[in-house]
Backbone as JSON, one array per atom type, in Angstrom:
{
  "sequence": "MLELELDMEEASAEYDNFENVAESFSFRLIEEMSGNTNEGIFFVIQATWNGEPLISMLKLEPQDEERSVIDEDTRELRYEELDSALPDPDDFQKGCVYPLFESDNFSKSGDIKFLEDDGTTKYFPRFLGCDVGQGSRKQFQHTLAAVEETKETLANESLTSEDVQDFYDAVEEHGELTDDVAKETARNIVGPQFDDDDFERRLYEKGEEHISSDPDFAPSKVEWTIDGEIVIQVPVELLESDQVQISEQEHMQDEWEAVIRGYDVSKDYKQ",
  "N": [[-26.21, 130.5, 30.32], [-28.39, 130.76, 32.32], [-30.56, 129.06, 33.36], [-29.44, 127.07, 34.81], [-28.74, 125.07, 37.83], [-27.33, 124.66, 40.53], [-25.85, 121.76, 42.13], [-25.39, 120.84, 45.01], [-24.81, 120.64, 48.27], [-23.27, 123.2, 50.43], [-21.92, 122.74, 52.93], [-20.52, 119.96, 52.83], [-19.06, 116.62, 51.8], [-18.81, 116.34, 49.3], [-18.73, 119.34, 48.2], [-16.56, 120.17, 49.52], [-14.69, 118.34, 47.84], [-15.2, 119.56, 45.33], [-14.02, 121.94, 45.64], [-11.43, 121.49, 45.54], [-11.02, 120.3, 43.3], [-11.64, 122.54, 41.78], [-9.7, 124.64, 42.54], [-7.34, 122.76, 41.73], [-7.82, 123.22, 39.07], [-7.5, 126.25, 38.86], [-4.72, 126.31, 39.38], [-3.28, 125.19, 37.49], [-4.05, 126.46, 35.22], [-2.66, 128.83, 35.82], [-0.06, 127.91, 35.12], [0.21, 127.59, 32.6], [-0.14, 130.19, 31.56], [1.59, 133.19, 30.56], [4.11, 135.78, 31.07], [2.69, 138.08, 29.94], [0.31, 137.64, 29.91], [-3.06, 138.68, 30.02], [-4.42, 139.32, 33.31], [-7.03, 138.2, 35.47], [-10.32, 137.17, 36.93], [-11.12, 133.66, 38.17], [-13.32, 131.62, 37.4], [-14.91, 128.38, 38.66], [-17.81, 126.52, 37.83], [-20.15, 124.1, 38.7], [-22.84, 122.36, 37.67], [-26.02, 121.58, 36.54], [-27.86, 120.46, 33.53], [-30.72, 120.59, 31.98], [-31.13, 118.03, 33.87], [-28.69, 116.84, 33.34], [-25.18, 116.51, 34.39], [-22.74, 119.28, 34.41], [-19.99, 120.9, 33.76], [-18.16, 124.4, 34.07], [-16.11, 126.74, 33.12], [-15.02, 130.17, 33.53], [-13.23, 132.66, 32.84], [-13.01, 136.08, 33.98], [-12.78, 139.94, 33.54], [-11.06, 141.75, 35.72], [-11.97, 144.06, 38.02], [-11.33, 147.45, 39.08], [-12.61, 149.39, 41.93], [-14.44, 151.76, 43.93], [-15.51, 151.8, 47.52], [-17.71, 152.67, 50.17], [-17.02, 153.16, 53.1], [-17.22, 153.38, 57.11], [-14.94, 155.09, 59.03], [-13.36, 153.59, 62.05], [-12.36, 154.55, 64.15], [-12.79, 157.86, 63.78], [-15.16, 157.79, 62.71], [-15.99, 158.77, 60.67], [-17.18, 159.22, 57.33], [-15.21, 157.55, 54.83], [-13.86, 156.59, 51.69], [-12.75, 153.64, 50.11], [-9.91, 152.2, 47.64], [-10.65, 149.06, 45.78], [-8.85, 146.2, 44.38], [-9.15, 144.05, 41.88], [-12.09, 143.53, 42.19], [-15.43, 142.17, 42.3], [-16.27, 140.83, 38.89], [-18.09, 142.46, 36.34], [-20.41, 140.34, 34.9], [-20.47, 140.58, 32.08], [-17.81, 141.21, 31.23], [-16.34, 139.6, 29.85], [-13.42, 137.39, 29.5], [-12.63, 134.51, 28.68], [-13.98, 131.23, 28.34], [-15.2, 128.31, 29.1], [-17.09, 125.09, 28.43], [-18.52, 121.71, 29.6], [-19.89, 118.42, 29.48], [-20.91, 119.24, 25.94], [-23.82, 120.96, 25.68], [-27.17, 120.58, 23.95], [-27.81, 123.4, 21.9], [-28.87, 126.29, 19.99], [-26.56, 128.06, 20.02], [-24.24, 126.57, 19.5], [-22.5, 125.63, 17.11], [-20.71, 123.6, 15.94], [-19.52, 120.28, 16.43], [-18.68, 118.48, 19.13], [-16.27, 117.71, 22.26], [-16.13, 119.44, 23.63], [-16.62, 123.1, 24.69], [-15.44, 126.18, 23.98], [-14.97, 129.96, 24.24], [-13.32, 132.63, 23.19], [-12.81, 136.01, 24.27], [-11.33, 138.05, 24.14], [-9.31, 137.9, 22.35], [-7.58, 135.26, 20.4], [-5.98, 132.55, 21.91], [-2.93, 130.85, 22.63], [-2.38, 129.59, 25.23], [-4.68, 129.0, 26.46], [-6.41, 126.97, 25.02], [-4.78, 124.97, 25.56], [-4.41, 124.85, 28.07], [-6.93, 123.61, 28.75], [-6.52, 121.23, 26.99], [-7.23, 120.85, 24.5], [-7.82, 120.35, 20.82], [-7.66, 122.37, 18.72], [-9.74, 123.86, 15.99], [-10.64, 125.46, 13.15], [-13.32, 128.0, 12.51], [-16.41, 126.91, 11.22], [-17.14, 128.41, 8.68], [-14.78, 129.44, 7.98], [-13.41, 126.73, 7.73], [-14.66, 125.85, 5.34], [-13.8, 127.77, 3.4], [-11.07, 127.71, 3.45], [-11.22, 125.05, 2.4], [-12.2, 125.01, 0.25], [-10.75, 126.71, -1.27], [-8.05, 125.38, -1.14], [-8.86, 122.96, -2.72], [-9.18, 124.39, -5.18], [-6.67, 125.28, -5.58], [-5.37, 123.15, -5.74], [-6.55, 121.84, -8.29], [-5.47, 123.64, -10.11], [-2.94, 123.59, -10.11], [-2.31, 120.54, -10.62], [-4.17, 119.41, -12.42], [-3.91, 121.29, -14.23], [-6.27, 122.98, -14.64], [-8.88, 125.43, -14.17], [-10.72, 126.38, -11.61], [-14.63, 125.55, -11.72], [-17.91, 126.94, -11.6], [-19.48, 124.75, -11.53], [-18.14, 122.91, -10.13], [-17.93, 123.92, -7.71], [-20.42, 123.78, -7.03], [-20.73, 121.14, -7.0], [-19.0, 120.63, -4.85], [-20.41, 121.52, -2.63], [-23.11, 120.16, -2.88], [-22.11, 117.93, -2.15], [-20.99, 117.84, 0.42], [-23.65, 118.76, 1.86], [-24.83, 116.43, 1.3], [-23.26, 114.16, 2.84], [-23.8, 115.55, 5.25], [-21.84, 116.94, 6.71], [-18.89, 118.77, 6.65], [-15.79, 116.85, 6.5], [-12.59, 115.43, 7.11], [-12.54, 113.12, 5.25], [-14.46, 113.63, 3.49], [-13.64, 115.81, 2.45], [-11.59, 115.02, 1.03], [-12.52, 113.15, -0.58], [-14.3, 114.5, -1.92], [-12.68, 116.36, -3.22], [-10.86, 114.99, -4.52], [-12.64, 113.59, -6.72], [-13.39, 116.24, -8.2], [-10.82, 117.37, -9.24], [-9.76, 114.94, -10.41], [-8.01, 112.3, -12.02], [-5.38, 113.23, -11.39], [-5.41, 113.8, -8.84], [-3.64, 114.2, -5.81], [-3.18, 112.76, -2.38], [-1.13, 113.5, -0.55], [-0.48, 115.89, -1.43], [-2.66, 117.56, -1.31], [-3.24, 117.21, 1.18], [-1.19, 118.77, 2.66], [-1.67, 121.39, 1.62], [-3.88, 122.18, 2.79], [-2.84, 122.1, 5.44], [-1.13, 124.08, 5.51], [-2.91, 126.18, 5.55], [-3.73, 126.21, 8.35], [-5.15, 124.11, 8.76], [-5.66, 120.99, 10.16], [-7.37, 119.53, 10.92], [-10.77, 118.87, 9.92], [-13.93, 119.64, 10.68], [-17.08, 120.76, 9.82], [-19.58, 122.37, 9.72], [-22.55, 122.37, 7.44], [-24.26, 124.21, 7.66], [-23.21, 126.47, 8.23], [-21.92, 127.23, 6.11], [-20.12, 129.46, 3.55], [-22.17, 131.92, 1.71], [-21.88, 132.89, -0.29], [-20.25, 132.84, -3.77], [-17.07, 134.53, -4.69], [-15.78, 135.76, -7.54], [-12.5, 136.85, -8.63], [-11.08, 138.85, -11.0], [-8.3, 139.6, -12.72], [-7.73, 141.6, -10.6], [-9.38, 143.11, -10.6], [-11.9, 142.97, -11.47], [-14.9, 142.04, -9.98], [-16.86, 139.48, -9.31], [-19.61, 138.39, -7.92], [-21.63, 135.77, -6.62], [-24.24, 134.38, -5.51], [-24.67, 131.25, -3.68], [-26.75, 129.3, -4.25], [-27.6, 130.1, -6.9], [-25.68, 128.46, -8.65], [-26.55, 126.23, -9.51], [-28.24, 126.8, -11.2], [-28.84, 127.79, -14.72], [-28.78, 130.89, -14.62], [-26.48, 131.81, -14.06], [-23.15, 131.71, -15.24], [-19.92, 131.1, -15.16], [-16.99, 130.88, -17.1], [-13.55, 129.59, -18.04], [-12.29, 130.13, -21.15], [-11.59, 127.61, -23.37], [-10.08, 127.74, -25.62], [-8.75, 129.94, -25.34], [-6.52, 131.75, -24.27], [-6.21, 132.99, -20.82], [-8.97, 134.33, -21.08], [-12.09, 135.01, -20.05], [-15.38, 133.78, -19.81], [-18.67, 135.59, -18.81], [-21.64, 134.63, -18.0], [-24.87, 136.06, -17.28], [-28.27, 135.48, -16.78], [-31.45, 136.99, -16.59], [-34.49, 138.88, -15.53], [-34.93, 141.09, -14.13], [-33.1, 144.27, -13.81], [-31.12, 146.46, -11.93], [-29.25, 149.45, -11.76], [-26.35, 151.09, -10.13], [-24.36, 153.88, -9.32], [-21.16, 153.67, -8.08], [-18.61, 154.64, -5.88]],
  "CA": [[-26.32, 129.58, 31.79], [-29.33, 131.39, 32.96], [-31.32, 127.97, 33.53], [-28.62, 126.23, 35.17], [-29.02, 124.71, 38.98], [-25.92, 124.05, 41.5], [-26.58, 120.58, 42.87], [-24.59, 120.19, 46.17], [-24.98, 121.49, 49.71], [-21.82, 123.96, 50.84], [-21.38, 121.85, 53.93], [-20.64, 118.25, 52.31], [-17.76, 116.14, 51.49], [-19.22, 116.57, 47.51], [-18.53, 120.58, 48.19], [-15.02, 120.04, 49.75], [-14.02, 118.0, 46.86], [-15.45, 120.55, 44.2], [-13.22, 123.22, 45.99], [-10.06, 120.91, 45.76], [-10.95, 120.42, 41.95], [-11.48, 124.07, 41.47], [-8.03, 124.79, 42.81], [-6.47, 122.4, 40.78], [-7.8, 124.04, 37.73], [-6.84, 127.35, 38.75], [-2.9, 126.47, 39.17], [-3.05, 124.45, 36.18], [-4.26, 127.72, 34.26], [-1.48, 129.63, 36.12], [0.91, 127.06, 34.97], [0.03, 127.6, 31.72], [-0.43, 131.6, 31.61], [2.79, 133.75, 30.59], [3.82, 137.29, 31.99], [2.06, 138.81, 29.28], [-1.06, 137.4, 29.67], [-4.1, 139.5, 30.87], [-5.38, 138.97, 34.47], [-8.37, 137.81, 35.41], [-11.11, 136.37, 37.88], [-11.19, 132.4, 37.41], [-14.66, 130.93, 38.03], [-15.06, 127.19, 38.39], [-19.04, 126.18, 38.03], [-20.52, 122.76, 38.62], [-24.39, 122.57, 37.47], [-26.87, 120.81, 35.61], [-28.68, 121.5, 32.42], [-31.91, 119.41, 31.92], [-31.0, 116.97, 34.31], [-27.64, 116.39, 33.0], [-24.0, 117.54, 35.15], [-21.84, 119.9, 33.54], [-18.6, 122.04, 34.75], [-17.87, 125.37, 33.12], [-15.1, 127.81, 33.63], [-14.92, 131.34, 33.07], [-11.87, 134.02, 33.25], [-13.51, 137.47, 33.48], [-11.8, 140.88, 33.27], [-11.05, 142.23, 36.94], [-12.41, 145.59, 38.13], [-11.1, 148.22, 40.41], [-13.68, 150.16, 42.4], [-14.29, 152.26, 45.36], [-16.39, 151.1, 48.02], [-17.72, 153.54, 51.07], [-16.81, 152.76, 54.82], [-16.9, 154.47, 58.08], [-13.74, 154.88, 59.99], [-13.76, 153.15, 63.06], [-11.88, 155.85, 65.11], [-13.43, 159.23, 63.51], [-16.7, 157.91, 62.64], [-16.3, 159.66, 59.2], [-17.32, 158.38, 55.8], [-14.3, 157.47, 53.66], [-13.97, 155.72, 50.52], [-11.36, 152.84, 49.98], [-9.98, 151.23, 46.52], [-10.78, 147.73, 45.88], [-8.38, 146.02, 43.11], [-9.65, 143.09, 41.4], [-13.27, 143.27, 42.44], [-16.18, 141.09, 41.67], [-16.43, 141.53, 37.9], [-19.22, 142.42, 35.88], [-20.46, 139.16, 33.99], [-20.3, 141.17, 30.63], [-16.33, 141.69, 31.05], [-16.03, 138.08, 29.82], [-12.21, 137.08, 28.71], [-12.54, 133.21, 28.31], [-14.97, 130.54, 29.16], [-15.52, 126.69, 28.55], [-18.48, 124.2, 29.06], [-18.05, 120.26, 29.33], [-19.78, 118.38, 28.13], [-21.83, 120.14, 25.06], [-25.5, 120.54, 25.42], [-27.9, 121.19, 22.59], [-28.07, 125.17, 21.81], [-28.87, 127.11, 19.13], [-25.49, 129.3, 19.79], [-23.26, 125.85, 19.39], [-22.64, 125.21, 15.68], [-20.22, 122.69, 15.64], [-19.67, 119.14, 17.34], [-17.14, 118.18, 19.86], [-16.57, 117.28, 23.72], [-15.79, 120.82, 24.58], [-16.99, 124.15, 23.73], [-14.67, 127.53, 24.69], [-15.0, 130.8, 23.56], [-12.25, 133.75, 23.75], [-13.53, 137.19, 23.81], [-10.08, 139.04, 23.97], [-8.5, 137.28, 21.22], [-7.41, 133.91, 20.42], [-4.62, 132.79, 22.75], [-2.48, 129.25, 22.66], [-2.48, 129.1, 26.8], [-6.06, 128.61, 26.96], [-6.73, 125.85, 24.68], [-3.59, 124.54, 25.95], [-4.79, 124.09, 29.33], [-7.83, 122.8, 28.26], [-6.0, 120.02, 26.57], [-8.0, 121.02, 23.22], [-7.26, 120.25, 19.74], [-8.51, 123.58, 18.08], [-10.05, 124.06, 14.81], [-11.24, 126.67, 12.5], [-14.85, 127.66, 12.64], [-16.98, 126.24, 9.97], [-17.0, 129.33, 7.71], [-13.43, 129.44, 7.77], [-13.01, 125.74, 7.17], [-15.27, 125.78, 4.34], [-13.55, 128.98, 2.7], [-10.1, 127.0, 3.3], [-10.87, 123.8, 1.88], [-12.46, 125.42, -1.38], [-9.16, 127.21, -1.73], [-7.01, 124.07, -1.61], [-9.47, 122.31, -3.84], [-8.85, 125.24, -6.56], [-5.24, 125.51, -5.92], [-4.79, 121.74, -6.35], [-7.01, 121.44, -9.41], [-4.74, 124.54, -10.97], [-1.62, 122.74, -10.05], [-1.93, 119.22, -10.95], [-4.78, 119.29, -13.3], [-3.91, 122.69, -15.17], [-7.75, 123.68, -15.03], [-9.52, 126.32, -13.06], [-12.14, 125.95, -10.68], [-15.57, 126.16, -12.43], [-19.28, 127.26, -10.72], [-20.15, 123.8, -11.47], [-17.01, 122.24, -9.36], [-18.12, 124.76, -6.51], [-21.85, 123.46, -6.92], [-20.34, 119.62, -6.31], [-18.4, 120.41, -3.9], [-21.8, 122.06, -1.88], [-23.96, 119.34, -3.03], [-21.33, 116.27, -1.57], [-21.2, 118.1, 1.53], [-24.88, 118.39, 2.06], [-25.22, 114.66, 1.18], [-22.77, 113.96, 3.93], [-24.46, 116.23, 6.49], [-20.71, 117.51, 7.43], [-17.84, 118.72, 6.05], [-14.88, 116.26, 7.34], [-11.0, 115.05, 6.43], [-12.78, 112.2, 4.46], [-15.66, 114.33, 2.71], [-13.16, 117.1, 1.46], [-10.69, 114.46, 0.22], [-13.27, 112.4, -1.66], [-14.76, 115.61, -3.12], [-11.91, 117.25, -3.92], [-10.38, 113.91, -5.96], [-13.81, 113.73, -7.74], [-13.31, 117.32, -8.58], [-9.49, 117.14, -9.74], [-9.6, 113.71, -11.21], [-6.95, 111.3, -11.66], [-3.77, 113.65, -11.13], [-5.15, 114.38, -7.41], [-2.5, 113.42, -4.71], [-3.64, 112.85, -1.11], [-0.39, 114.2, 0.53], [-0.52, 117.18, -1.78], [-4.0, 117.99, -0.72], [-3.02, 117.51, 2.99], [-0.02, 120.05, 2.83], [-2.56, 122.76, 1.21], [-4.86, 122.25, 4.03], [-2.29, 122.34, 6.7], [-0.77, 125.34, 5.22], [-3.96, 127.32, 5.61], [-4.09, 126.33, 9.11], [-6.28, 123.1, 8.74], [-5.06, 119.81, 10.7], [-8.79, 118.59, 10.87], [-11.52, 119.67, 9.31], [-14.99, 119.21, 10.84], [-17.49, 121.83, 9.45], [-21.2, 122.46, 9.88], [-22.68, 122.88, 6.51], [-25.31, 125.29, 7.88], [-22.41, 128.09, 8.33], [-20.87, 127.36, 4.82], [-20.39, 130.75, 2.75], [-23.66, 131.86, 1.43], [-21.82, 133.32, -1.83], [-18.83, 132.68, -4.15], [-16.82, 135.27, -5.45], [-14.77, 135.52, -8.31], [-11.84, 138.45, -8.85], [-10.68, 138.99, -12.09], [-7.08, 140.82, -12.71], [-7.53, 142.08, -9.33], [-10.2, 144.64, -10.38], [-13.29, 142.61, -11.95], [-15.45, 141.04, -8.89], [-18.34, 138.74, -9.59], [-20.14, 137.61, -6.71], [-22.78, 134.9, -6.82], [-25.16, 133.31, -4.38], [-24.28, 129.57, -4.23], [-27.98, 128.71, -4.98], [-27.73, 130.06, -8.5], [-24.77, 128.36, -9.39], [-26.91, 124.94, -10.19], [-29.15, 127.07, -12.35], [-28.37, 128.8, -15.69], [-28.7, 132.01, -14.54], [-24.94, 132.61, -14.0], [-22.43, 130.98, -15.87], [-18.67, 131.71, -15.37], [-15.97, 129.71, -17.26], [-12.3, 130.26, -18.79], [-12.3, 129.96, -22.67], [-10.49, 126.8, -23.43], [-9.27, 128.16, -26.86], [-8.31, 131.57, -25.81], [-5.67, 132.08, -23.06], [-6.51, 134.43, -20.4], [-10.15, 134.91, -21.19], [-13.09, 134.52, -19.07], [-16.76, 134.47, -20.0], [-19.5, 135.28, -17.48], [-23.19, 134.87, -18.72], [-25.8, 136.07, -16.43], [-29.24, 135.57, -17.09], [-32.34, 137.52, -15.36], [-35.36, 139.36, -15.94], [-35.04, 142.54, -13.81], [-31.83, 144.5, -13.52], [-31.01, 147.99, -11.28], [-28.02, 149.67, -11.92], [-25.91, 152.12, -9.37], [-23.02, 154.03, -9.62], [-20.6, 153.45, -6.65], [-17.09, 155.51, -5.79]],
  "C": [[-27.45, 129.81, 32.53], [-30.19, 130.06, 33.67], [-30.59, 126.95, 34.62], [-28.74, 125.95, 36.96], [-27.66, 124.1, 39.69], [-26.78, 122.97, 42.01], [-25.88, 120.25, 43.96], [-24.69, 121.51, 46.95], [-23.25, 122.01, 49.95], [-21.08, 123.1, 51.74], [-21.24, 120.45, 53.71], [-19.01, 117.99, 51.63], [-17.77, 116.61, 49.69], [-18.5, 118.06, 47.21], [-16.66, 120.53, 48.41], [-14.2, 119.35, 48.45], [-14.05, 118.97, 45.32], [-14.52, 121.91, 44.74], [-11.86, 122.71, 45.55], [-10.08, 120.71, 43.92], [-10.8, 121.43, 41.08], [-10.13, 124.72, 41.43], [-7.23, 124.26, 42.13], [-6.22, 123.06, 39.39], [-7.03, 125.18, 37.45], [-5.32, 127.34, 38.65], [-2.7, 125.87, 37.87], [-2.97, 125.67, 35.01], [-3.21, 128.53, 34.38], [-0.17, 129.26, 35.51], [1.07, 127.42, 33.47], [0.01, 129.14, 30.65], [1.66, 132.16, 31.66], [2.42, 135.18, 31.67], [3.19, 138.16, 31.1], [0.49, 138.72, 28.96], [-2.14, 138.26, 30.8], [-4.36, 138.61, 32.23], [-6.64, 139.13, 34.33], [-8.8, 137.1, 36.6], [-11.43, 134.83, 37.29], [-12.55, 132.14, 38.23], [-14.9, 129.71, 37.54], [-16.88, 126.92, 38.67], [-19.4, 124.65, 37.59], [-21.9, 122.91, 38.36], [-24.86, 121.29, 36.74], [-27.65, 121.62, 34.58], [-29.59, 120.14, 32.07], [-31.32, 118.58, 32.7], [-29.5, 116.47, 34.18], [-26.25, 117.38, 33.83], [-23.54, 117.75, 33.79], [-21.12, 120.68, 34.19], [-18.42, 123.18, 33.34], [-16.88, 126.27, 33.99], [-15.06, 129.08, 32.98], [-13.67, 132.45, 33.72], [-12.8, 135.45, 32.9], [-12.76, 138.52, 34.01], [-12.21, 141.72, 34.74], [-11.27, 143.85, 36.98], [-11.91, 146.25, 39.15], [-12.28, 149.3, 40.38], [-13.71, 150.81, 43.49], [-15.4, 151.79, 46.21], [-16.5, 152.41, 49.49], [-17.76, 152.73, 52.41], [-16.65, 153.92, 55.78], [-15.44, 154.16, 59.1], [-14.06, 154.6, 61.32], [-13.58, 154.09, 64.3], [-12.68, 157.15, 65.05], [-14.57, 158.78, 63.3], [-17.08, 158.79, 61.29], [-16.28, 158.71, 57.94], [-16.2, 158.51, 55.06], [-14.56, 156.86, 52.53], [-12.62, 155.02, 50.14], [-11.34, 152.07, 48.71], [-9.92, 149.79, 46.9], [-9.98, 146.88, 44.62], [-8.81, 144.53, 43.25], [-11.17, 142.8, 41.96], [-14.18, 142.45, 41.6], [-16.43, 141.81, 40.12], [-17.99, 141.45, 37.23], [-19.48, 141.16, 34.7], [-20.48, 139.54, 32.47], [-18.63, 141.24, 30.09], [-15.83, 140.24, 30.76], [-14.41, 137.98, 29.02], [-12.3, 135.61, 28.16], [-13.57, 132.34, 28.92], [-14.93, 129.22, 28.22], [-16.59, 125.96, 29.12], [-18.04, 122.83, 28.4], [-19.29, 119.44, 29.93], [-20.99, 119.17, 27.24], [-22.93, 119.78, 25.13], [-26.11, 121.3, 24.32], [-28.35, 122.88, 22.85], [-27.95, 125.43, 20.69], [-27.43, 128.07, 18.82], [-24.18, 128.11, 19.13], [-23.51, 125.25, 18.07], [-21.68, 123.92, 15.44], [-19.78, 121.14, 16.86], [-18.52, 119.02, 18.02], [-17.46, 117.64, 21.23], [-16.71, 118.4, 24.44], [-16.05, 121.94, 23.7], [-16.13, 125.13, 24.5], [-14.96, 128.47, 23.53], [-13.51, 131.76, 24.13], [-12.58, 134.85, 22.93], [-12.41, 138.62, 23.66], [-9.12, 138.43, 23.29], [-8.03, 135.81, 21.45], [-5.89, 133.79, 20.97], [-4.11, 131.16, 22.61], [-2.57, 128.67, 23.91], [-3.63, 128.51, 27.16], [-6.37, 127.31, 26.59], [-5.57, 124.72, 25.35], [-3.74, 123.64, 27.42], [-6.12, 123.27, 29.53], [-7.63, 121.24, 28.01], [-6.78, 119.77, 25.27], [-7.08, 121.16, 21.9], [-7.85, 121.6, 19.15], [-8.65, 123.61, 16.58], [-10.6, 125.15, 14.25], [-12.67, 126.85, 12.6], [-15.26, 127.33, 11.28], [-16.8, 127.05, 8.76], [-15.87, 129.42, 7.03], [-13.02, 127.95, 6.94], [-13.38, 125.58, 5.69], [-14.46, 126.58, 2.97], [-11.88, 127.98, 2.45], [-9.73, 125.74, 2.24], [-11.24, 123.97, 0.14], [-11.04, 125.76, -2.03], [-8.17, 126.13, -2.18], [-7.43, 123.52, -2.82], [-8.83, 123.22, -5.07], [-7.44, 125.45, -6.8], [-4.76, 124.23, -6.64], [-5.19, 121.31, -7.84], [-6.26, 122.36, -10.44], [-3.34, 124.03, -10.93], [-1.24, 121.55, -10.79], [-2.9, 118.93, -12.37], [-4.7, 120.43, -14.58], [-5.4, 123.13, -15.71], [-8.16, 124.59, -13.71], [-10.83, 125.81, -12.85], [-13.43, 126.37, -11.47], [-16.79, 126.05, -11.31], [-19.83, 125.78, -10.97], [-19.25, 122.79, -10.34], [-17.52, 122.81, -8.27], [-19.49, 124.07, -6.04], [-21.72, 122.0, -6.4], [-20.25, 119.53, -5.49], [-19.77, 120.65, -2.64], [-22.71, 120.93, -1.97], [-23.36, 117.92, -2.04], [-21.49, 117.02, -0.07], [-22.57, 118.17, 2.39], [-25.4, 117.22, 2.28], [-24.56, 114.27, 2.3], [-23.65, 114.58, 5.33], [-23.04, 116.84, 6.91], [-19.19, 117.49, 6.44], [-16.47, 118.0, 6.63], [-13.39, 116.14, 6.48], [-11.78, 114.61, 5.24], [-13.4, 112.97, 3.47], [-14.56, 115.41, 1.64], [-12.15, 116.35, 0.46], [-11.37, 114.08, -0.96], [-13.83, 113.33, -2.76], [-13.84, 116.37, -3.91], [-11.2, 116.22, -5.15], [-11.51, 113.75, -6.95], [-13.86, 114.95, -8.77], [-11.7, 117.68, -9.71], [-9.32, 116.43, -10.5], [-8.31, 113.03, -11.05], [-5.55, 111.97, -11.17], [-3.82, 114.08, -9.61], [-4.15, 113.37, -6.66], [-2.86, 113.93, -3.21], [-2.62, 113.89, -0.18], [-0.3, 115.86, -0.06], [-1.46, 118.08, -1.06], [-3.84, 118.36, 0.75], [-2.47, 118.76, 3.1], [-1.02, 121.27, 2.79], [-3.14, 122.97, 2.63], [-3.93, 122.81, 5.29], [-1.52, 123.74, 6.39], [-1.58, 126.6, 5.58], [-4.37, 126.94, 7.21], [-5.05, 124.97, 9.68], [-5.82, 121.37, 8.95], [-6.18, 118.83, 10.82], [-9.8, 119.29, 10.97], [-13.13, 119.14, 10.13], [-16.06, 120.41, 10.91], [-18.97, 121.46, 9.17], [-21.61, 123.13, 8.51], [-23.66, 124.14, 6.33], [-24.72, 126.73, 7.95], [-21.59, 127.93, 7.27], [-20.98, 128.81, 4.34], [-21.6, 130.6, 1.83], [-23.41, 132.21, -0.38], [-20.3, 133.01, -2.38], [-18.37, 133.99, -5.07], [-15.35, 135.17, -6.16], [-13.9, 136.9, -8.45], [-10.91, 138.11, -10.05], [-9.62, 140.0, -12.54], [-7.04, 141.53, -11.74], [-8.39, 143.17, -9.47], [-11.96, 144.02, -10.57], [-13.74, 141.67, -10.69], [-16.97, 140.86, -9.43], [-18.82, 138.01, -8.47], [-21.57, 137.0, -6.94], [-23.34, 134.08, -5.94], [-25.12, 131.92, -4.55], [-25.34, 129.04, -4.73], [-28.19, 128.8, -6.01], [-26.69, 129.37, -9.38], [-25.42, 126.9, -10.23], [-27.85, 125.67, -11.27], [-28.42, 127.41, -13.62], [-28.25, 130.05, -15.71], [-27.39, 132.6, -14.42], [-24.21, 131.24, -14.07], [-20.64, 131.63, -15.92], [-17.58, 130.6, -15.62], [-14.88, 130.43, -17.88], [-12.34, 129.19, -19.95], [-11.43, 129.11, -22.62], [-9.68, 126.87, -24.76], [-8.59, 129.41, -26.81], [-8.16, 131.75, -24.24], [-6.08, 133.12, -22.47], [-7.71, 135.02, -20.75], [-11.26, 133.99, -20.55], [-14.29, 135.07, -19.7], [-17.66, 134.39, -18.93], [-20.35, 135.69, -18.57], [-24.07, 135.1, -17.51], [-27.05, 136.44, -17.0], [-30.54, 136.37, -15.97], [-33.4, 138.49, -16.07], [-35.54, 141.11, -15.66], [-33.55, 142.92, -13.24], [-32.02, 146.34, -12.84], [-29.7, 148.22, -11.32], [-27.66, 151.02, -10.87], [-24.71, 152.47, -9.71], [-22.29, 154.46, -8.43], [-19.07, 154.03, -6.87], [-16.2, 154.2, -5.76]]
}
């Protein structure tokens, strides 16, 4: 927010209107807060970014501090305590900005961006009127898990490394993981047994009602855990090569084969 410039005169009708709007925001926030909500100091900021108007709201942690004053009667120096003094900018609780502007720190598309530093809450998104989605990495993990569960349940087959690579390729081709891309890709992986309602239910159970995920923030590795003890972790970019192949044997129940090809190897003993 360092390059933002205020765009109004304090003694103006526009400023009076801004004060009224800011006050209405504060009342609305208070209505959504409960008795257990952390107290804070609420800031409303109207500014411009590269010539475009935006509005931001910040809730910061209040601070108690002392200040020195001179007693008018005794002319002695004394200290008095201040409750909820102006907070340090680093003592951030929650904040939002609308509309979104281009920034390397914003990884998802949408109308509004908000952050919560003191834990995820329900009241702040509700105050903003936002539909909240998981972060890009979590959405990838949950979607892949739903695809795997669907294939195991409906097609009675395990998810292969080729399936995972096909999933990543499809998302990369579309440029984003969305509800439609997730369904289309899962349908291609699972086959004719795929059921839209069943897949949507699995996503819903994982907290995914709406998927909008940036492939740049997808997990970079896939991990297999066999019998809860044997862990194989593979970079995604190697799945399309013949360096790593992990598959369940067709005619041998509960047997897996892992083939790893390479030129150099190092060994380490870990506790």
